[in-house]
C-alpha positions in Angstrom: -24.7 -35.2 15.1 -21.5 -33.0 14.7 -20.9 -29.9 16.6 -21.5 -28.0 13.6 -25.0 -29.6 13.2 -25.9 -29.0 16.8 -24.7 -25.6 16.7 -26.8 -24.9 13.8 -29.9 -26.4 15.3 -29.4 -24.4 18.7 -28.9 -21.0 16.6 -32.2 -21.8 14.8 -33.9 -21.5 18.3 -31.9 -18.5 19.3 -28.5 -17.2 20.6 -25.5 -19.2 21.7 -22.2 -18.2 23.4 -19.0 -20.2 23.8 -19.8 -21.0 27.4 -23.1 -22.4 26.3 -21.6 -24.5 23.5 -19.3 -25.9 25.8 -21.8 -26.8 28.4 -24.5 -28.0 25.9 -22.2 -29.7 23.3 -18.8 -30.2 24.7 -17.7 -27.8 22.1 -14.5 -25.9 22.8 -14.1 -24.2 19.5 -17.4 -22.3 18.8 -15.9 -19.5 16.7 -14.4 -22.0 14.2 -17.7 -23.6 14.0 -19.2 -20.3 13.4 -16.6 -19.6 10.8 -17.7 -23.0 9.0 -21.4 -22.2 9.1 -20.5 -18.7 7.5 -18.6 -20.6 4.9 -21.6 -22.9 4.1 -23.8 -19.5 3.5 -25.5 -18.9 7.0 -25.7 -15.4 8.2 -24.4 -15.1 11.8 -24.2 -12.0 13.8 -21.7 -11.8 16.7 -22.7 -9.3 19.4 -19.9 -8.8 21.9 -20.6 -8.1 25.5 -18.6 -7.9 28.9 -18.6 -10.8 31.5 -16.3 -10.0 34.4 -14.0 -7.7 32.3 -13.8 -10.4 29.4 -15.2 -9.8 25.9 -17.5 -12.6 25.3 -19.4 -13.2 21.9 -23.0 -14.1 21.4 -23.8 -15.5 18.1 -27.3 -15.1 16.5 -28.5 -16.8 13.2 -30.2 -14.3 10.9 -33.0 -15.6 8.9 -33.5 -12.8 6.5 -36.8 -14.4 5.4 -38.1 -14.4 8.9 -40.3 -11.1 9.5 -40.2 -12.2 13.3 -36.3 -12.7 13.3 -35.8 -9.7 16.0 -38.4 -11.6 18.2 -36.2 -14.5 18.2 -33.4 -13.1 20.1 -33.2 -14.2 23.6 -35.2 -17.4 22.9 -33.9 -21.0 23.1 -30.3 -22.0 23.9 -29.4 -18.6 25.8 -32.3 -18.3 28.1 -30.5 -19.0 31.1 -28.2 -15.7 30.8 -31.5 -13.7 30.0 -33.4 -15.2 33.1 -30.3 -14.0 35.3 -30.9 -10.4 33.9 -28.0 -10.7 31.5 -25.5 -10.1 34.4 -24.7 -13.6 35.0 -21.1 -14.9 34.8 -20.6 -18.0 32.4 -19.8 -20.2 35.5 -23.2 -19.4 37.2 -25.4 -20.4 34.5 -27.1 -23.8 34.8 -27.5 -25.0 31.6 -29.0 -28.7 31.2 
């Protein structure tokens, strides 16, 4: 499975960040894979937030046909960050 396929599968479960993509899939270039997925027609939203003074992007797949799309935010691959109250540093997340 390619990084692009892995990231799309993860996005279908919930948001993903560059650090989680690196830890989960060994993907150093999440933004490039997101660009490719967008070119393929996927609607992906990027929300920026601050981690220790650095801007970090959190990507979410937008399923326009899914009436529960908002409730999917925070589930799946990004759960460790949310469990830490949203204030964790990327290195403190224990993603297996």
